[in-house]
VOLUM-268743 format. One record per residue (C-alpha): residue in one letter; x, y, z; chain. Coordinates in steps of 0.2 Angstrom, whole numbers, plus 5000, padded with zeros to 4 digits. Layout:
BEGIN
  res    px    py    pz  chain
    A     X     Y     Z      A
...
END
This chain:
BEGIN
  res    px    py    pz  chain
    M  5120  4980  4960      A
    K  5105  4971  4965      A
    N  5092  4968  4952      A
    I  5073  4970  4957      A
    L  5057  4965  4948      A
    I  5042  4976  4953      A
    T  5024  4973  4948      A
    G  5012  4989  4949      A
    G  5027  5001  4949      A
    A  5017  5014  4940      A
    G  5005  5015  4955      A
    Y  5006  5025  4971      A
    I  5016  5015  4982      A
    G  5025  5005  4969      A
    S  5032  5022  4961      A
    H  5038  5028  4977      A
    V  5048  5011  4980      A
    C  5055  5013  4962      A
    H  5061  5030  4965      A
    L  5070  5025  4982      A
    L  5077  5009  4974      A
    I  5085  5020  4959      A
    D  5091  5033  4972      A
    K  5100  5018  4982      A
    G  5109  5011  4966      A
    Y  5097  4997  4962      A
    K  5092  4990  4945      A
    V  5073  4990  4943      A
    T  5062  4982  4931      A
    C  5043  4985  4932      A
    I  5028  4975  4925      A
    D  5012  4986  4924      A
    S  4997  4985  4914      A
    L  4992  5003  4918      A
    I  4974  4999  4921      A
    T  4976  5010  4936      A
    G  4994  5015  4936      A
    N  5002  5030  4927      A
    K  5019  5029  4918      A
    K  5023  5047  4922      A
    L  5026  5042  4940      A
    I  5040  5030  4935      A
    P  5058  5035  4935      A
    K  5066  5036  4918      A
    E  5079  5023  4924      A
    V  5066  5010  4927      A
    E  5063  4997  4912      A
    L  5044  4997  4911      A
    N  5035  4982  4903      A
    I  5017  4985  4899      A
    F  5007  4969  4900      A
    D  4997  4959  4913      A
    I  5005  4949  4927      A
    D  4994  4934  4921      A
    E  5002  4933  4904      A
    K  5013  4918  4909      A
    Q  5023  4917  4893      A
    K  5028  4935  4894      A
    V  5033  4935  4913      A
    S  5043  4920  4910      A
    N  5052  4927  4896      A
    L  5056  4942  4906      A
    I  5062  4932  4921      A
    K  5073  4921  4911      A
    S  5081  4936  4902      A
    K  5087  4944  4919      A
    N  5094  4938  4934      A
    F  5082  4946  4947      A
    D  5087  4945  4966      A
    L  5069  4948  4972      A
    V  5051  4952  4967      A
    M  5040  4965  4975      A
    H  5021  4963  4971      A
    F  5011  4979  4971      A
    A  4999  4976  4957      A
    G  4981  4974  4962      A
    L  4964  4983  4964      A
    I  4963  4993  4980      A
    R  4945  5001  4982      A
    V  4935  4994  4997      A
    D  4919  5002  4990      A
    E  4921  4995  4972      A
    S  4926  4977  4980      A
    V  4909  4976  4988      A
    Q  4901  4979  4971      A
    Q  4913  4969  4961      A
    P  4919  4955  4973      A
    E  4922  4942  4958      A
    R  4933  4955  4949      A
    Y  4943  4958  4965      A
    R  4946  4940  4968      A
    E  4952  4938  4950      A
    F  4965  4952  4950      A
    N  4971  4951  4968      A
    F  4971  4933  4971      A
    F  4970  4922  4954      A
    K  4981  4933  4943      A
    A  4993  4935  4957      A
    K  4994  4917  4962      A
    N  4997  4913  4943      A
    F  5011  4926  4942      A
    F  5020  4920  4959      A
    E  5019  4902  4951      A
    T  5027  4908  4936      A
    C  5041  4917  4946      A
    F  5044  4901  4957      A
    E  5045  4889  4941      A
    N  5059  4901  4935      A
    N  5068  4901  4952      A
    L  5063  4919  4957      A
    N  5061  4913  4975      A
    K  5061  4929  4986      A
    V  5045  4939  4987      A
    I  5038  4955  4995      A
    F  5020  4956  4995      A
    S  5009  4971  4998      A
    S  4995  4967  5010      A
    T  4983  4976  5020      A
    A  4978  4980  5037      A
    A  4960  4977  5032      A
    V  4963  4959  5034      A
    Y  4960  4961  5053      A
    G  4943  4969  5051      A
    N  4936  4976  5067      A
    P  4950  4971  5080      A
    K  4946  4968  5098      A
    N  4962  4977  5104      A
    A  4967  4996  5104      A
    R  4983  4991  5094      A
    V  4983  4976  5082      A
    T  4998  4964  5082      A
    E  5003  4952  5068      A
    K  4997  4938  5080      A
    D  4979  4945  5081      A
    R  4965  4935  5071      A
    T  4960  4941  5054      A
    N  4942  4944  5050      A
    P  4941  4953  5032      A
    L  4925  4963  5031      A
    N  4926  4966  5012      A
    P  4931  4957  4996      A
    Y  4946  4968  4994      A
    A  4953  4962  5012      A
    S  4948  4944  5008      A
    S  4957  4944  4992      A
    K  4973  4950  5001      A
    L  4972  4937  5014      A
    E  4969  4923  5002      A
    L  4986  4927  4993      A
    E  4994  4929  5010      A
    N  4988  4911  5014      A
    F  4994  4905  4998      A
    L  5011  4912  5001      A
    K  5012  4904  5018      A
    E  5005  4887  5013      A
    K  5016  4885  4997      A
    S  5033  4893  5003      A
    N  5040  4875  5008      A
    Y  5033  4867  4992      A
    Y  5040  4879  4980      A
    N  5056  4883  4992      A
    F  5054  4902  4992      A
    K  5055  4916  5006      A
    Y  5043  4930  5008      A
    V  5040  4946  5018      A
    I  5021  4950  5019      A
    L  5019  4968  5024      A
    R  5002  4973  5030      A
    Y  5000  4992  5026      A
    F  4989  5003  5038      A
    N  4983  5019  5029      A
    V  4997  5025  5017      A
    A  4997  5044  5014      A
    G  5007  5059  5008      A
    A  5018  5061  4994      A
    D  5037  5060  4989      A
    Y  5046  5076  4996      A
    K  5054  5080  4980      A
    L  5036  5079  4972      A
    R  5042  5066  4959      A
    T  5027  5055  4963      A
    G  5012  5054  4973      A
    L  4993  5048  4972      A
    I  4985  5050  4956      A
    S  4968  5044  4955      A
    K  4953  5045  4943      A
    V  4942  5041  4958      A
    S  4949  5046  4974      A
    T  4944  5035  4990      A
    H  4959  5040  5001      A
    L  4954  5052  5015      A
    I  4970  5063  5014      A
    K  4970  5063  4995      A
    I  4951  5069  4995      A
    A  4954  5082  5009      A
    S  4969  5089  5000      A
    E  4959  5091  4984      A
    V  4946  5101  4994      A
    A  4961  5111  5001      A
    V  4967  5116  4984      A
    G  4950  5120  4977      A
    K  4949  5104  4965      A
    R  4934  5097  4975      A
    Q  4920  5106  4983      A
    K  4919  5096  4999      A
    L  4924  5081  5009      A
    I  4911  5068  5013      A
    I  4914  5060  5031      A
    N  4907  5043  5030      A
    G  4897  5041  5046      A
    D  4899  5050  5062      A
    D  4889  5037  5073      A
    Y  4903  5025  5076      A
    D  4908  5019  5093      A
    T  4923  5031  5094      A
    P  4927  5047  5104      A
    D  4920  5059  5090      A
    G  4909  5046  5081      A
    S  4922  5045  5065      A
    T  4932  5031  5061      A
    I  4949  5030  5067      A
    R  4965  5025  5056      A
    D  4984  5024  5058      A
    F  4992  5034  5044      A
    I  5009  5030  5038      A
    H  5019  5042  5026      A
    V  5022  5034  5009      A
    S  5041  5037  5011      A
    D  5043  5027  5027      A
    L  5033  5013  5019      A
    A  5045  5013  5004      A
    D  5060  5013  5017      A
    I  5052  4998  5025      A
    H  5051  4988  5007      A
    L  5070  4992  5005      A
    I  5074  4986  5023      A
    A  5063  4970  5019      A
    A  5072  4967  5002      A
    N  5089  4968  5010      A
    H  5083  4955  5023      A
    L  5078  4943  5010      A
    I  5093  4945  4999      A
    S  5104  4942  5014      A
    N  5095  4925  5015      A
    G  5083  4930  5029      A
    N  5068  4920  5034      A
    S  5050  4923  5030      A
    E  5042  4936  5040      A
    L  5025  4945  5041      A
    F  5025  4964  5048      A
    N  5012  4977  5051      A
    C  5017  4994  5043      A
    G  5011  5009  5052      A
    Y  5015  5021  5066      A
    G  5004  5015  5080      A
    I  4994  5031  5082      A
    G  4977  5033  5078      A
    Y  4968  5049  5070      A
    S  4950  5050  5068      A
    V  4943  5057  5051      A
    K  4938  5073  5061      A
    E  4955  5075  5069      A
    I  4963  5075  5051      A
    V  4951  5088  5046      A
    Q  4955  5099  5061      A
    N  4974  5096  5057      A
    L  4972  5101  5039      A
    N  4962  5117  5045      A
    N  4977  5121  5056      A
    I  4989  5120  5041      A
    L  4979  5130  5030      A
    G  4972  5143  5042      A
    K  4955  5141  5037      A
    E  4941  5127  5037      A
    I  4938  5115  5022      A
    N  4920  5111  5018      A
    F  4914  5094  5024      A
    E  4898  5085  5027      A
    I  4892  5070  5036      A
    G  4887  5055  5024      A
    K  4881  5038  5027      A
    R  4894  5025  5032      A
    R  4903  5015  5019      A
    E  4899  4996  5018      A
    G  4914  4986  5023      A
    D  4923  5000  5034      A
    S  4930  4995  5051      A
    K  4928  5008  5065      A
    M  4946  5008  5072      A
    I  4961  5001  5066      A
    V  4978  5005  5074      A
    S  4995  4995  5072      A
    D  5006  4988  5085      A
    V  5022  4991  5075      A
    S  5035  4985  5088      A
    K  5039  4969  5079      A
    F  5046  4978  5063      A
    K  5054  4991  5074      A
    K  5063  4979  5085      A
    F  5068  4967  5071      A
    F  5077  4980  5061      A
    K  5080  4994  5074      A
    W  5070  5004  5063      A
    E  5063  5022  5067      A
    P  5052  5031  5055      A
    K  5057  5048  5047      A
    S  5041  5056  5044      A
    N  5030  5050  5059      A
    D  5021  5067  5060      A
    I  5003  5071  5053      A
    K  5008  5088  5048      A
    K  5022  5081  5037      A
    I  5010  5069  5029      A
    L  4997  5082  5026      A
    E  5009  5095  5020      A
    S  5017  5083  5007      A
    A  4999  5078  5001      A
    I  4993  5096  4998      A
    N  5010  5100  4990      A
    W  5008  5086  4978      A
    E  4990  5091  4975      A
    K  4996  5108  4970      A
    K  5008  5102  4958      A
    L  4994  5092  4949      A
    N  4983  5107  4949      A
END
């Protein structure tokens, strides 16, 4: 039975991965400070340790007491808008605390790492689809903090003798089909989360942040991936490292771009009615279009997504929102 350590397991993506690992018979231990996480999302089989990843002695004691095969690092702050207002806080949480955490892992011979990064590191890409070789150009402190940690892992992997898989997420959406977990957020910034809240009457309207971008309908374009497929990607990456695979970097998306207005239209089609929206001003730090080239991961692991369908993504998000209501 493989033994996995997860940081941020009480968060949106971390909790989906916890459920999948438990479903597949893995042993899971979680560290989460619960600043943004919600312990209700964690499966009861997971051992939850409530402290900060920066608490060196506690982290060290935990690693020494268990024989972990691998660590998955999800913990961090994720709001682009907030990062623009609080750049130092984002660097502190997403880079410095994480760096200290990883150093504690490596000092204790926990030397296989999966890191949750973001497609936001690409900024405004030149190409219609972004490959892992495209240059990085973060447009906000959130993206910069993630890239800084990526670079730390790449630069230090030989020095500390560890292997990593960096996963650059595109826009993660939807919820667990069994409705065991989904996105819970005091301040929602995810488009599909907000649109689903409008759909179930929890929120009055959706604000579209700018419709004057250089895109076919003026709204920004994103590549949405169902959170269950993303969890699957983590499991595959974990098995790759546990079987002594080499360090790798992968995009995680479907390679299909939907504009904000297209998402609204798809949601209206599901609901059979139109949701309220209005056009607001652009958000600082937003890129106009970012769609993944996912051929590297697909070829490498002969992987095919199970939920590559915007209708499935939206329906699962609405069902989760109804459950929360």
